[in-house]
N, C-alpha and C positions, 0 to 999 in steps of 0.2 A: 470907252480906249484912253490909252496914253502915250505917249511919247516922251522917253526917258533920255540922260544922257549917259549910259553904260554902255556895257560890253556883256555878253551872252554866251556862256559857249554850253554845249548838252555830254551830260557826264553819264558814262551805262551805272544804274545804280549797286547793280552790284547783285543786289537782292533775292532768291531763290523764289521769293513768296510772290516781288513785286514788280515783273522784269521791267528793261524799261528806260529809259531814258530821265535824267533831272536836269534841268534849266537851272544856274548858276549865274545870281546878276552879279557880277560885279561892277563897284559906284567907286567914284571918286574923279578928284581936279583931273584936271589936261593935265595929263605927262603923270600919270601917280604910279603904273605900270595897268593897269587895264588888258593892253591891247598885247603886249611885252609875256603878261600872265598868260594872257589867252594864248597868243600862239608855244608858248611852252606845254599849254595842255592840248594841242593840237596834234603838236608833232608826239603826241607821247597816246596819240587817237581818240581824241574829245572832237566836237563837232563842232564851229563855231555857228551859230544862232544870228547872231547881228554884233559888228563891234561899233560903237559912238554913236551909235543910237538905238531904241528899241522901240518897238513896239510893243503896247501890252495889249491883253485884251481877257475878257473876266469868258472865261466858254467852260459850262460842265461845275461849276462849284471851283474853278480853280487859274490861277494868274497865267495866261498861254502869255511867250514869247517871241515879235518876232522880226527878222531886220526887216525896214525899210526897203521897196521893191528892190533902187539906183545902189543897194547900199550891200544886198542879198551873196553873200560868200566868197568877197570880201569880206581881208583884216589888215588892216596898218598897222604896216613894218617901220620901224622912226628909221630914216638913213636910205631908205630905199622906196619906197612906196607903199601904194595899195596894190596887194598879191588875191590871187583866189585860191584858198585852202577849200578842203573835206566841209559842209556844211549844211546844220540839218535847217529845212524849214519855220521851223515849230519847237520849243519845249515847255512842260507845262515848269514854273520855278517855283519851287520845291526847295531855294537856299536864296540867303542873299548876302554878299559877303562886301563891309568895305575895306576897300587895301591905305594902308596906312602907317608910317615909318616902324620902323622895331620897337622903340621904345613905348609907343600906343597899343601894342599887347600886352592885352590881361596875360597873366600866366593858365589860369583858373578862371576862366569866363561866366558870370550867372549866363544863362537861356536869355537873348537878347527877344528882341520882335520887328518887325517894322512892318507897312502895313501899305496895300497895292489896292488899288480899285475895293476895296473893301475886307482884304482879305487878309490873314496875319503869317509871315513869314518868320524864319530862324531865322537871323540876324548875326550872322560872325566876326571881328573883323584880323581880318593878317597884313605880316610884312611879304609884297609882294614879290619883293626881289630875293628872297630867300628862297636858299636852295630848294628847299622842301618843302614849298610854298604851293606848287602842283602836287606831289600825296596830300596834304595838308586835305585839300580843294578834295582827292579823288576819295577819302577817306570820307569827309561831314558827306558828300551823297552818298554813298554808299549806304552814314547812319540814315540819313532823308526819304531813304526807299523804306524804311518800317520806321514807323512812329513808335511802335516801343525800343528805338534804340538810344529816341531825341535825353532821355534822364542822364543812358548813359557819359551819351557829350559834356551834361553841363549840368554838374552838380550843383 
């Protein structure tokens, strides 16, 4: 098990062959937009798994994200405070996203990977405050639902 500074949301993968939730880890320093992007995703139907701290466990060959008990179901909304939001108790992590300034997002990136608990996961960089960021994450989650889709999203 590991506890990391990140936010995790659960998105429907949208794949008819493998329906279910896809956990997406949002990484970045404090103030980088993790909770803001999670709020916009939850407002559009995603479920919060964990905000600010995420507990990761290796289960059945997957990395599974859960919230620390004290933070379960709570999202910190800057300027308002922690608020209850629709949440999932856990989700298999299939995608990791580093939140970066717009000038650090490559137009056509090579597929990168990172490792948690000995499992490699696809890694992308997105600018969290762009209006299209939630739509990009939903598309990536759909692609993560089928392994055949990954070559299409990474030339």
